[in-house]
Steps between C-alpha positions, in 0.01 A plus 500: 500500500630846404551702817514829309151435363376467857651840584312654210182329616531682831498835324178419313307449825622822657761378746755755615768237543547129436750231601529159335692221670544169319654175620526190282625181663610167353551225758629145502357319804619174658303354792651235727321257728614179671838482329373558147451791267124470460436780258689707247304781343547834335284809505488845350300782652477871465326777687469870431424745776347830389480788746359843424391815673283808467587776742570335836300186422697193394417134438626192313380193313669183376489358148620139498472169316136461596398859437618640167211742449690826499195722446318342793811536719527872426129552561546338839810708568316824421214401730736406785688829473182709510372318811832482687584714799731794429857468623617852596865384475475355150783636283438312176736258331876559495683662208796316344827492686855414401763298677408135443746250645618182327329257736560132427155339483527246213647152525555348157490155657129559563428670168653217297412201717249233399288268710702184420823656623329654802324177589830311500672759720217497755498122511875502552456755779253273676742208480785714635288597801404141575853367447638765736249403768585128469870578507448698822321211668135498395332162459258640244456833323226633276424833336149534633397805302643780298468737210717681249381790288717658232365803326556801281313823571460786258413821684402833351379829645370787290318814609356818353788706643750333266629204703562207267717220640527128433708216634522122501600314817514138607375335817573172677309355793607168654354329806581152634412298809723205587380241751747265666471205737766404757502305824381820673190513286376695199588861429500741211662819376401729220678760295366767274655776296359767271728697269565563130751222429489127444827409668498124541821507706331739743193276520717192557676675788166592657377144444803346671460739792135402533596131499756543777272721706209259468699238689562742784132537591390142556357446847440870561352581842335788679691721741418695813345844471732788573757732349755372253749664271397457137748442221296551184667332207490714184206312343292550813604864528381567143145389580472700820645815345257476207201487736599750766742757364456576129157674521641747751725654230204594279462877487125450456477306826708773667277778367188318614634416845534127447875471549719496812749706298270804482695808609823304539702628202863556607423329831656183634248218467726192512831392648805667352611188306174489300532621141216464248486603137264473205699364208351427156847423361553161667546258210193290420314554826123531474500873577764585242332735254592806290168670578209464736138440400450873437791507255728691739871407510595286796811583701700376797414669828642489852204452733678432829859604571658418837151440636374843387203540263630687194227449237164337443344363182291716267280463199403804292190568713691523831802684357266761346303525823823559697654720225794264442670368188553161663287243316565170320340265753141499375374143452154358434312220672314439174513672160216746562579587862682815606865452580617493858858561622690172524867403483674354200750279687487563875857435613585458869878510495694221674722529805813306585369228733517132400244243614770282657609791719142574605435139594807492726404820677132455582384362833141418401379561147295375209663485159201561272500361148137533401179661624138526396230749590730804494254656258272544806747754640405868516708723271326812628666472841774244430359226724626156397303179533626178345502127558836326483477176303871420480746599772781361714531555873850606608615516862847617601621464144373144459215393271246313714264402220219615273187677624160557348170678558654812651326838484725806512386857557679829517558820306722536195622845611621353829643194323707722270550757774586448866461120478726455200819315589642448153442464126634201311757518224298291250180607329207337323311668217147417386188690395693825482624483859861445604570430868775363722462288809384696803590435868232639732514496880226390739197433282178373651430140401191288570403151393175475311 
């Protein structure tokens, strides 16, 4: 569909401004269950989000595979605009800007792969995981479930102010659950990673780690309620940071009083060793993009330096409202929605501490490898709530065994503030978040 024709259509119905956002996705899907690849399929979808405004009234509609009636979509758009509530802060759509970076977002291994080659590599990966588990002492091992999605996305944003940008990026999502049986019983461990590359060596490394870790959690037991140090491994830290911290950096949440960072610019909000940046230039991570969904150039930004809040994230709406030039972080939940400020790649910089050193130093701690339920945390005040599914109890530097069914609560600003005892030297990157291991003192723990 010709995007420029849609822009002209907006003029014919009397819109003062129009934005067209298009995303076309081709995916190769592999679904795994009970040690077999059960399904291999491909799909191709496209959606077009059209947003327009008259005065201070703005609305949007979606044109997708199931709704190709352009005239009907624009009639609906016109009706929605006329009945919408005026936004006194509406500043229109952004004009073109210069300064696009050369972000690496395309992996030719994905663009040129075929399902036969991919199927073989995934089957080999499953065998590597099982072989590693048997070699480490498992009696039996099975890949219980999993999924791999390889895709190519074509993204375009055009508006009536003259923005006209296009790009093509790849995406890779892989998820696996390995179950093992030993004399201690049955246990499992999963791994997942979302980025823009199909790096089979990286997946094999994650698979081997999952196999070794699975054997560590057989016979897991509950522990006494109380306070324990937490050593969040990087994978666990990524999930908690995504749920509790990222929304606080949205300038929209700050303007509307939904962020603990409101009024904190140039103030110390974390421990001095905490450094956080927004970096769209990390090679082949999921947030690596030349432009955001409004067509504004992305750029690297220092958000936290030495524990001090230096910047927050803006889309065009918030930067106009605050009379700033800082934009490039406007992203959509769906093609016709307004953008909201969101990071490209949210990078919590590592420290210098190694896990082996932490383990020797702690008196009573849980080394946490995986959690669930962290999405029930409250990003508007930083309160953390998560259930630990995979952890090791350590006392006086000695691993006492695996634990399960442990609920942890606390506050992310305390965890990265006065309770922070160290940041690990190794990081994990997935879903546009990069995080190191985190050592937190005296966290409340309760068995479920």
